[in-house]
C-alpha positions as CSV (number, residue, x, y, z in Angstrom):
1,M,10.9,27.3,1.5
2,S,11.1,24.1,3.5
3,L,14.4,22.4,4.3
4,I,14.8,18.7,4.6
5,T,15.1,18.0,8.3
6,P,18.2,16.0,9.5
7,D,15.9,13.0,10.3
8,K,14.3,13.1,6.8
9,L,17.7,13.6,5.1
10,Q,19.2,10.6,7.0
11,H,16.2,8.5,6.0
12,F,16.5,9.5,2.3
13,Q,20.2,8.9,2.3
14,A,19.7,5.4,3.8
15,M,17.1,4.6,1.1
16,I,19.5,5.9,-1.6
17,E,22.3,3.7,-0.3
18,L,20.0,0.7,-0.2
19,A,19.0,1.4,-3.8
20,K,22.6,1.7,-4.9
21,S,23.8,-1.5,-3.3
22,Q,25.4,-3.8,-5.8
23,E,24.4,-7.1,-4.1
24,R,21.7,-7.8,-6.7
25,D,21.5,-7.4,-10.4
26,D,17.8,-6.6,-10.5
27,E,16.3,-3.2,-10.1
28,Q,15.8,-1.7,-6.7
29,I,12.6,0.4,-6.3
30,F,11.6,2.2,-3.1
31,I,8.5,4.4,-2.6
32,I,8.4,6.9,0.1
33,N,5.0,8.6,1.0
34,N,4.2,12.1,2.3
35,V,7.2,13.8,0.6
36,T,6.7,17.5,-0.1
37,W,7.6,19.0,-3.5
38,E,10.3,21.1,-1.7
39,D,11.8,18.0,-0.3
40,Y,11.9,16.5,-3.7
41,K,13.6,19.5,-5.2
42,N,16.2,19.5,-2.4
43,L,16.9,15.9,-3.0
44,L,17.4,16.5,-6.7
45,E,20.1,19.1,-5.8
46,I,21.7,16.7,-3.3
47,T,21.9,13.6,-5.5
48,S,24.0,13.9,-8.6
49,E,22.9,12.6,-12.0
50,K,25.9,10.2,-11.9
51,S,24.6,8.6,-8.6
52,G,22.8,5.9,-10.6
53,I,19.6,6.7,-8.8
54,L,16.4,7.9,-10.6
55,L,14.0,10.0,-8.6
56,K,10.3,10.3,-9.6
57,Y,7.7,12.4,-7.8
58,C,4.0,12.2,-8.0
59,R,1.4,13.4,-5.5
60,E,3.6,13.4,-2.5
61,N,5.1,10.0,-3.4
62,L,8.8,9.7,-4.1
63,E,10.1,6.7,-6.1
64,L,13.8,5.8,-5.9
65,M,14.9,3.5,-8.5
66,S,18.3,2.1,-9.4
67,P,18.3,0.6,-12.8
68,R,20.6,-2.3,-13.4
69,S,22.4,-3.7,-16.4
70,R,19.3,-5.4,-17.8
71,H,17.4,-2.1,-17.7
72,E,20.3,-0.4,-19.5
73,I,20.4,-3.0,-22.2
74,Y,16.7,-2.6,-22.8
75,K,17.0,1.2,-22.9
76,E,19.8,1.0,-25.5
77,N,17.9,-1.5,-27.7
78,I,14.8,0.6,-27.7
79,G,16.9,3.7,-28.5
80,T,18.5,1.9,-31.4
81,L,15.1,0.8,-32.7
82,L,13.8,4.3,-32.5
83,E,16.8,5.6,-34.4
84,C,16.3,3.1,-37.1
85,Y,12.6,3.9,-37.4
86,F,13.2,7.7,-37.6
87,F,16.0,7.3,-40.2
88,A,13.8,5.1,-42.3
89,T,10.9,7.5,-42.2
90,L,13.0,10.6,-43.3
């Protein structure tokens, strides 16, 4: 098991804070390379689901994304369309 070193943790926390900043209404996306799977799992434990940050991992690349209101509106609209479709096809 590998632990996130203090330097890496500080770097990840700084990126998360940047992504969470409310100065802009558009999405903030950061990609960090050379992240181990263990680091990713540890970050999932550290960041809560309510932090407003989405973490994605693929082939040692970590993507931090903070969806904004526009993203949430699209998500809700697509969800509503899917609900209507599935109810209509029952």
